[in-house]
VEXDREN-2710 file (C-alpha; in Angstrom, 1 decimal):
% VEXDREN-2710
k/r/px/py/pz
1/UNK/3.9/43.1/-54.3
2/UNK/2.2/41.9/-57.7
3/UNK/4.5/39.3/-59.7
4/UNK/6.2/39.2/-62.6
5/UNK/6.1/35.9/-65.0
6/UNK/7.4/35.3/-68.6
7/UNK/5.0/34.0/-71.2
8/UNK/5.7/30.9/-72.8
9/UNK/2.8/30.5/-74.7
10/UNK/-1.1/30.8/-75.2
11/UNK/-4.2/28.3/-74.6
12/UNK/-7.0/27.4/-76.7
13/UNK/-8.9/30.6/-75.4
14/UNK/-5.9/33.2/-76.5
15/UNK/-4.9/33.1/-73.1
16/UNK/-1.1/33.9/-72.0
17/UNK/0.5/30.7/-70.1
18/UNK/3.2/31.1/-67.4
19/UNK/4.0/29.0/-64.4
20/UNK/4.6/30.0/-60.9
21/UNK/5.9/27.3/-58.8
22/UNK/5.6/24.7/-61.5
23/UNK/1.7/25.6/-61.2
24/UNK/0.4/26.7/-64.7
25/UNK/-1.0/30.5/-64.6
26/UNK/-3.3/32.1/-67.7
27/UNK/-3.2/35.1/-67.7
28/UNK/-5.7/37.2/-69.7
29/UNK/-4.2/40.2/-72.2
30/UNK/-0.7/38.9/-72.8
31/UNK/1.0/37.1/-75.3
32/UNK/3.6/34.5/-76.1
33/UNK/7.2/35.7/-75.6
34/UNK/6.1/38.5/-73.4
35/UNK/7.1/39.6/-69.8
36/UNK/4.1/41.1/-67.4
37/UNK/3.7/42.6/-63.8
38/UNK/-0.1/40.1/-63.2
39/UNK/-2.4/40.2/-60.8
40/UNK/-3.9/36.8/-60.2
41/UNK/-7.3/37.2/-59.5
42/UNK/-8.6/33.1/-58.8
43/UNK/-5.8/30.4/-57.4
44/UNK/-7.2/27.2/-58.0
45/UNK/-6.0/23.7/-56.4
46/UNK/-4.3/23.3/-60.0
47/UNK/-3.5/26.3/-61.7
48/UNK/-4.3/30.2/-61.3
49/UNK/-6.0/33.2/-63.3
50/UNK/-4.5/35.9/-63.6
51/UNK/-4.5/39.3/-65.8
52/UNK/-1.8/41.8/-67.3
53/UNK/-1.4/44.7/-65.3
54/UNK/2.2/45.6/-67.7
55/UNK/3.5/44.3/-70.5
56/UNK/7.3/44.5/-69.4
57/UNK/9.0/43.0/-72.7
58/UNK/6.2/43.1/-75.6
59/UNK/5.8/40.5/-78.1
60/UNK/6.6/41.7/-82.4
61/UNK/3.1/40.7/-83.4
62/UNK/1.2/42.6/-80.3
63/UNK/-0.9/45.2/-81.8
64/UNK/-3.2/48.1/-80.7
65/UNK/-6.6/47.2/-80.0
66/UNK/-9.2/48.7/-82.2
67/UNK/-12.1/49.2/-80.1
68/UNK/-12.4/51.2/-77.3
69/UNK/-14.1/48.2/-74.9
70/UNK/-11.5/45.8/-75.7
71/UNK/-10.2/44.4/-72.3
72/UNK/-14.1/44.7/-70.6
73/UNK/-16.2/43.5/-73.4
74/UNK/-16.1/39.7/-73.8
75/UNK/-16.8/39.7/-77.6
76/UNK/-13.4/39.5/-78.3
77/UNK/-10.5/38.1/-76.7
78/UNK/-7.9/38.6/-79.0
79/UNK/-7.5/42.3/-80.5
80/UNK/-4.5/42.9/-79.3
81/UNK/-2.6/40.2/-81.3
82/UNK/-1.7/40.8/-84.4
83/UNK/-4.7/38.8/-87.2
84/UNK/-1.9/37.1/-89.3
85/UNK/-0.7/36.2/-86.0
86/UNK/-4.2/34.5/-85.2
87/UNK/-4.7/32.6/-87.3
88/UNK/-1.9/30.7/-87.1
89/UNK/-2.3/30.6/-83.4
90/UNK/-6.2/29.1/-84.6
91/UNK/-3.7/26.5/-86.8
92/UNK/-1.2/25.3/-83.7
93/UNK/-4.1/24.5/-82.2
94/UNK/-6.2/22.5/-84.5
95/UNK/-2.9/20.5/-85.1
96/UNK/-2.0/20.3/-80.7
97/UNK/-5.2/19.0/-80.1
98/UNK/-5.5/16.3/-83.2
99/UNK/-2.2/14.8/-82.2
100/UNK/-3.0/15.5/-78.5
101/UNK/-6.5/14.3/-78.7
102/UNK/-6.3/12.1/-81.8
103/UNK/-3.3/10.8/-81.8
104/UNK/-3.1/11.5/-85.7
105/UNK/-1.5/13.9/-88.0
106/UNK/-3.3/15.2/-90.9
107/UNK/-1.0/14.1/-94.4
108/UNK/-1.3/18.5/-95.5
109/UNK/-2.1/21.1/-93.6
110/UNK/-4.5/23.2/-95.4
111/UNK/-3.5/27.1/-96.1
112/UNK/-6.0/29.3/-93.4
113/UNK/-9.3/30.7/-94.5
114/UNK/-9.2/34.6/-94.1
115/UNK/-11.5/37.6/-95.0
116/UNK/-11.5/40.9/-93.2
117/UNK/-11.0/41.1/-89.8
118/UNK/-13.5/43.7/-89.3
119/UNK/-16.8/44.7/-89.9
120/UNK/-17.5/41.0/-90.6
121/UNK/-20.4/39.5/-88.3
122/UNK/-23.9/39.3/-89.7
123/UNK/-25.2/37.9/-86.4
124/UNK/-25.4/38.3/-83.0
125/UNK/-27.2/38.3/-79.9
126/UNK/-27.1/41.7/-77.7
127/UNK/-27.9/41.5/-74.0
128/UNK/-30.4/44.5/-73.1
129/UNK/-31.1/45.9/-69.7
130/UNK/-32.5/48.5/-67.8
131/UNK/-29.7/50.0/-65.3
132/UNK/-31.0/53.0/-63.2
133/UNK/-27.4/53.7/-62.2
134/UNK/-26.5/54.2/-66.3
135/UNK/-29.7/56.3/-66.5
136/UNK/-31.3/54.1/-69.2
137/UNK/-31.3/51.0/-71.5
138/UNK/-27.8/49.2/-72.4
139/UNK/-27.5/47.3/-75.4
140/UNK/-24.2/45.2/-76.3
141/UNK/-21.9/42.1/-75.6
142/UNK/-21.6/40.7/-71.8
143/UNK/-17.9/42.1/-69.8
144/UNK/-15.4/39.9/-69.9
145/UNK/-15.6/37.4/-66.1
146/UNK/-19.6/38.8/-65.4
147/UNK/-22.5/39.0/-65.8
148/UNK/-23.0/42.8/-66.4
149/UNK/-23.8/43.8/-69.8
150/UNK/-20.5/46.6/-71.5
151/UNK/-21.8/50.0/-71.5
152/UNK/-20.7/50.4/-75.0
153/UNK/-21.8/52.6/-77.9
154/UNK/-20.2/51.0/-81.4
155/UNK/-18.2/47.3/-82.3
156/UNK/-16.3/47.3/-84.8
157/UNK/-16.6/43.3/-85.6
158/UNK/-20.7/43.9/-86.0
159/UNK/-21.6/45.1/-89.9
160/UNK/-21.3/49.2/-89.2
161/UNK/-25.1/49.8/-90.0
162/UNK/-25.5/47.5/-86.7
163/UNK/-22.7/49.0/-85.2
164/UNK/-24.4/52.2/-85.6
165/UNK/-27.9/51.2/-84.3
166/UNK/-26.5/50.1/-81.0
167/UNK/-26.6/53.9/-79.4
168/UNK/-30.0/54.4/-80.4
169/UNK/-31.6/50.8/-79.8
170/UNK/-30.3/52.1/-76.1
171/UNK/-32.2/55.1/-76.5
172/UNK/-34.7/53.5/-77.9
173/UNK/-35.0/51.0/-74.8
174/UNK/-34.7/53.8/-72.1
175/UNK/-38.2/55.6/-73.9
176/UNK/-40.6/51.8/-73.1
177/UNK/-42.6/51.2/-70.9
178/UNK/-41.2/47.3/-71.1
179/UNK/-37.4/48.6/-70.7
180/UNK/-36.9/46.1/-67.8
181/UNK/-38.2/43.0/-69.4
182/UNK/-36.2/43.1/-72.9
183/UNK/-33.5/41.0/-71.8
184/UNK/-31.7/40.9/-76.0
185/UNK/-32.0/41.7/-79.0
186/UNK/-31.1/39.2/-81.6
187/UNK/-29.5/41.2/-84.3
188/UNK/-29.7/39.0/-88.4
189/UNK/-28.1/41.0/-91.4
190/UNK/-29.2/39.5/-95.4
191/UNK/-28.0/40.7/-98.5
192/UNK/-31.1/43.4/-98.7
193/UNK/-32.2/43.7/-95.3
194/UNK/-31.4/43.8/-91.8
195/UNK/-33.7/42.4/-89.0
196/UNK/-33.9/43.0/-84.9
197/UNK/-35.7/40.2/-82.9
198/UNK/-36.6/41.9/-79.9
199/UNK/-36.9/39.4/-76.6
200/UNK/-40.5/40.7/-74.7
201/UNK/-41.2/39.6/-71.3
202/UNK/-44.1/41.7/-71.1
203/UNK/-45.2/43.1/-74.3
204/UNK/-45.5/46.2/-75.9
205/UNK/-48.3/48.8/-74.8
206/UNK/-49.7/51.2/-78.5
207/UNK/-47.2/53.6/-77.5
208/UNK/-43.9/52.0/-77.5
209/UNK/-45.7/50.0/-80.4
210/UNK/-45.9/53.2/-82.1
211/UNK/-42.3/54.3/-81.5
212/UNK/-41.2/51.2/-82.3
213/UNK/-43.1/51.4/-85.6
214/UNK/-41.2/54.7/-85.8
215/UNK/-37.6/53.4/-85.0
216/UNK/-37.6/51.0/-87.9
217/UNK/-38.7/53.3/-90.1
218/UNK/-36.1/55.2/-89.4
219/UNK/-33.4/52.7/-89.3
220/UNK/-34.9/51.0/-92.5
221/UNK/-34.8/48.2/-91.0
222/UNK/-37.7/44.8/-89.9
223/UNK/-38.0/44.6/-86.1
224/UNK/-39.7/40.7/-84.8
225/UNK/-40.4/40.1/-81.8
226/UNK/-40.7/37.0/-80.0
227/UNK/-42.4/36.6/-76.7
228/UNK/-41.6/33.1/-75.8
229/UNK/-40.0/29.8/-77.5
230/UNK/-38.6/29.9/-81.1
231/UNK/-41.9/29.4/-82.4
232/UNK/-43.3/32.9/-81.3
233/UNK/-40.9/34.5/-83.5
234/UNK/-43.1/37.1/-85.8
235/UNK/-42.4/39.5/-87.7
236/UNK/-43.8/43.7/-86.1
237/UNK/-42.6/46.4/-88.5
238/UNK/-42.8/46.1/-91.2
239/UNK/-45.1/43.6/-92.0
240/UNK/-43.9/43.4/-95.4
241/UNK/-39.9/43.6/-96.2
242/UNK/-37.3/42.2/-98.4
243/UNK/-36.5/38.9/-98.1
244/UNK/-33.4/37.6/-95.7
245/UNK/-31.0/35.8/-97.4
246/UNK/-27.2/35.4/-97.8
247/UNK/-25.7/34.5/-101.5
248/UNK/-23.3/31.3/-102.3
249/UNK/-22.5/33.2/-105.9
250/UNK/-19.8/30.0/-106.8
251/UNK/-22.8/28.0/-106.8
252/UNK/-25.8/29.9/-107.7
253/UNK/-27.1/29.9/-104.7
254/UNK/-29.7/31.9/-102.8
255/UNK/-30.3/31.1/-99.7
256/UNK/-33.4/32.3/-97.3
257/UNK/-33.5/32.0/-93.7
258/UNK/-35.5/33.2/-90.2
259/UNK/-33.4/35.3/-88.0
260/UNK/-33.5/32.8/-85.7
261/UNK/-32.3/29.8/-87.4
262/UNK/-28.7/29.0/-87.8
263/UNK/-26.3/30.7/-90.2
264/UNK/-22.7/31.1/-90.1
265/UNK/-22.2/34.5/-88.3
266/UNK/-19.5/35.4/-91.3
267/UNK/-20.7/35.6/-95.0
268/UNK/-17.2/35.5/-96.3
269/UNK/-15.6/32.9/-95.0
270/UNK/-18.5/30.9/-95.1
271/UNK/-18.9/31.0/-98.9
272/UNK/-14.9/30.2/-98.7
273/UNK/-15.2/27.6/-96.5
274/UNK/-18.4/25.8/-98.8
275/UNK/-15.7/26.2/-101.8
276/UNK/-12.9/24.6/-100.0
277/UNK/-15.6/21.9/-99.2
278/UNK/-16.8/21.1/-102.1
279/UNK/-13.0/21.1/-103.9
280/UNK/-12.0/18.0/-101.3
281/UNK/-15.6/16.7/-101.3
282/UNK/-15.4/16.9/-105.1
283/UNK/-18.9/15.5/-105.8
284/UNK/-19.7/14.1/-109.3
285/UNK/-22.9/13.3/-110.8
286/UNK/-24.1/9.7/-110.4
287/UNK/-22.6/10.0/-106.8
288/UNK/-24.9/9.2/-103.7
289/UNK/-23.6/11.3/-101.2
290/UNK/-25.3/12.5/-97.4
291/UNK/-25.0/15.4/-95.6
292/UNK/-25.4/15.1/-91.8
293/UNK/-26.2/18.1/-89.4
294/UNK/-27.7/20.0/-93.0
295/UNK/-28.6/22.8/-91.0
296/UNK/-30.9/24.3/-93.8
297/UNK/-28.9/23.5/-97.0
298/UNK/-25.9/25.6/-96.2
299/UNK/-23.7/22.2/-97.7
300/UNK/-26.7/20.1/-99.4
301/UNK/-27.7/22.9/-102.0
302/UNK/-23.9/22.9/-103.6
303/UNK/-23.2/19.4/-103.8
304/UNK/-26.8/19.4/-105.5
305/UNK/-25.5/21.6/-108.2
306/UNK/-22.8/19.8/-109.2
307/UNK/-25.4/17.1/-110.7
308/UNK/-24.9/14.4/-107.5
309/UNK/-28.0/13.3/-105.9
310/UNK/-27.9/13.4/-101.5
311/UNK/-30.0/14.1/-98.6
312/UNK/-29.9/16.5/-96.2
313/UNK/-30.0/15.3/-92.7
314/UNK/-30.7/16.9/-90.0
315/UNK/-32.4/17.0/-86.0
316/UNK/-34.5/19.9/-86.1
317/UNK/-38.2/19.2/-88.5
318/UNK/-37.8/23.4/-88.6
319/UNK/-34.4/23.9/-90.3
320/UNK/-35.1/20.9/-92.8
321/UNK/-38.5/22.3/-93.5
322/UNK/-36.5/25.6/-94.1
323/UNK/-34.1/23.5/-96.4
324/UNK/-36.6/22.1/-98.6
325/UNK/-37.7/25.1/-99.4
326/UNK/-34.2/26.7/-100.4
327/UNK/-33.5/23.8/-102.7
328/UNK/-37.5/24.2/-104.7
329/UNK/-36.2/27.9/-104.4
330/UNK/-32.9/26.5/-106.4
331/UNK/-35.0/24.8/-108.9
332/UNK/-32.2/21.3/-107.0
333/UNK/-34.5/18.2/-107.4
334/UNK/-31.7/16.0/-107.0
335/UNK/-31.1/17.5/-102.8
336/UNK/-34.3/15.4/-100.8
337/UNK/-34.0/16.1/-96.8
338/UNK/-35.2/13.9/-93.8
339/UNK/-35.7/14.5/-90.3
340/UNK/-33.5/12.7/-87.5
341/UNK/-31.7/12.7/-84.6
342/UNK/-28.3/12.1/-85.9
343/UNK/-26.9/12.3/-82.0
344/UNK/-28.3/8.9/-80.8
345/UNK/-27.7/7.2/-84.7
346/UNK/-26.8/3.6/-84.5
347/UNK/-25.3/1.6/-87.4
348/UNK/-28.1/-0.3/-87.7
349/UNK/-30.5/3.4/-88.4
350/UNK/-27.0/4.2/-90.2
351/UNK/-27.1/0.9/-92.3
352/UNK/-30.9/1.7/-93.4
353/UNK/-30.1/4.9/-95.1
354/UNK/-28.5/2.8/-98.1
355/UNK/-25.3/3.3/-99.6
356/UNK/-23.4/6.8/-99.7
357/UNK/-20.2/7.6/-101.9
358/UNK/-19.3/10.4/-99.8
359/UNK/-20.3/12.3/-96.5
360/UNK/-20.1/15.5/-95.2
361/UNK/-20.7/16.2/-92.0
362/UNK/-21.2/19.8/-89.9
363/UNK/-22.1/19.1/-86.5
364/UNK/-22.2/21.0/-83.7
365/UNK/-19.7/21.7/-81.0
366/UNK/-20.5/18.8/-80.0
367/UNK/-19.2/16.2/-82.5
368/UNK/-20.7/13.8/-84.4
369/UNK/-19.1/10.7/-81.8
370/UNK/-22.1/8.6/-82.2
371/UNK/-22.4/8.9/-86.3
372/UNK/-18.7/8.1/-86.4
373/UNK/-18.9/5.1/-84.8
374/UNK/-22.0/4.4/-86.6
375/UNK/-19.7/4.0/-89.9
376/UNK/-18.9/0.9/-91.6
377/UNK/-15.0/-0.2/-91.8
378/UNK/-13.7/1.4/-94.2
379/UNK/-10.4/-1.8/-94.2
380/UNK/-13.4/-4.0/-95.1
381/UNK/-14.2/-2.3/-98.9
382/UNK/-12.3/-1.7/-101.9
383/UNK/-12.9/1.1/-104.0
384/UNK/-15.5/1.5/-105.7
385/UNK/-17.0/3.5/-108.8
386/UNK/-18.9/6.9/-108.4
387/UNK/-22.6/5.8/-108.1
388/UNK/-21.7/2.3/-107.4
389/UNK/-20.9/2.2/-103.6
390/UNK/-20.2/-1.3/-102.7
391/UNK/-23.5/-3.8/-102.6
392/UNK/-24.9/-4.1/-99.5
393/UNK/-26.0/-1.6/-96.6
394/UNK/-22.5/-1.3/-94.3
395/UNK/-20.8/-0.5/-97.4
396/UNK/-17.7/2.7/-96.1
397/UNK/-18.1/5.6/-98.1
398/UNK/-15.1/6.2/-100.1
399/UNK/-14.6/10.4/-98.7
400/UNK/-15.7/12.2/-95.3
401/UNK/-15.5/15.8/-95.5
402/UNK/-15.5/17.1/-92.0
403/UNK/-16.3/20.6/-90.9
404/UNK/-16.1/21.6/-87.6
405/UNK/-16.7/24.4/-85.0
406/UNK/-14.6/22.6/-81.8
407/UNK/-11.0/21.3/-82.9
408/UNK/-11.1/19.2/-79.2
409/UNK/-14.2/17.5/-80.6
410/UNK/-13.1/17.1/-84.2
411/UNK/-9.9/15.4/-82.9
412/UNK/-12.0/12.8/-80.8
413/UNK/-13.7/12.0/-83.5
414/UNK/-10.9/12.0/-86.3
415/UNK/-9.2/9.1/-83.8
416/UNK/-12.3/6.7/-84.4
417/UNK/-12.5/7.7/-87.9
418/UNK/-8.8/7.0/-88.3
419/UNK/-7.9/4.0/-86.0
420/UNK/-11.1/2.3/-85.7
421/UNK/-12.7/3.0/-89.3
422/UNK/-9.7/2.7/-91.1
423/UNK/-10.2/6.0/-92.9
424/UNK/-6.6/7.9/-93.1
425/UNK/-6.4/11.9/-92.1
426/UNK/-5.4/13.6/-96.0
427/UNK/-5.4/17.4/-94.7
428/UNK/-7.1/19.6/-92.1
429/UNK/-7.0/23.6/-91.9
430/UNK/-8.7/26.7/-90.2
431/UNK/-10.7/28.8/-91.3
432/UNK/-10.8/32.4/-89.4
433/UNK/-14.8/32.3/-89.0
434/UNK/-14.5/34.8/-86.0
435/UNK/-11.5/37.3/-85.9
436/UNK/-10.5/38.2/-82.7
437/UNK/-11.5/35.8/-81.1
438/UNK/-10.1/32.2/-79.7
439/UNK/-13.3/30.4/-81.9
440/UNK/-11.3/27.9/-84.3
441/UNK/-13.6/27.0/-87.1
442/UNK/-12.2/24.0/-89.4
443/UNK/-12.0/21.5/-92.2
444/UNK/-10.8/17.9/-92.8
445/UNK/-10.5/15.0/-95.0
446/UNK/-10.4/11.7/-94.5
447/UNK/-10.2/8.5/-97.3
448/UNK/-10.5/5.0/-97.3
END
């Protein structure tokens, strides 16, 4: 007989949390405050994994999922929770991580940044597979808790034009001689063109190439191909197409990018996040600022537009080359860039960069622990006038804006910044970069 449980809360992945004989049970598809009949599909030593069979007492925040494939597709996990409640849940995750891991409390909770909940996703990596039992190709996200690909023909979070391409893509792949050798199709939507990058383990023959060219022309897209690593990515058809780019209108910036280079998936929230980061950082002419993990210059160029002197540092030489080109394109000679592995930075190598008035840090999910450990102790330095950071290479930046895609690593790094380096956590808040998923994007302001 299946157990009936009360759902006490949500975890950081959006699963309901219940207790059975004092053992924590994580329940897919259940919300806080609900009562549910569940099926336990895996038992671990310290917890159970289950999914809800029947919701006996629904939450007032429960809503009908918009997507036909929700529950099977692993792309979304929270469509059954009202969008405003999703944002509130992510804010709680951030605050709980800061308190539990970092032992810090922000002075101000920033209002959450959120926008449209549907058709927001401009970047995606779609899996592809030839499946005889399905009579052709499958293209889409993987199923929940599975390596299988969801049998889907549309997607409610992809842009409308990309969603409409899923079924035609399935049909195209089914017609190709190398159908079984195309493991993924990467999607990049720019303001003037949509690009699909086909990963090819075996090249197209002449007949295949003709079909792919017709597909690109019919749907008004550009197709690229990738035979091996990232350096093998190249345009296939048409060879000449509009520039793949996004813009930051508030800062009069156009940001070209390659379809495999990292950019945020949500253009609207990225604009709001950059705007908030600039307000918190408040860059001024004459200041010297570092943008660490700068990528292609998403924050570096808005800082430069303020008139500050900024250096962007990134471990990828390819991204640094793109950032330099973007600075040149936008006529920003006060933005400079350098290649450096910030995961291996030391106090000595950070000091060698010279003094900075302010920092912006935007690391990947693993965070920036070696970087924050390398910063000077803020308690040893007084205030500084803009552009006149204290003499000596050990001076501490006055202000740090930290943009994070993982609240746990942000909290870990915040503990060092506050309890070791002497900064105050002035403010923190979330940006709903990925609606209907448990992903938490956040931003924090530290000052000395």
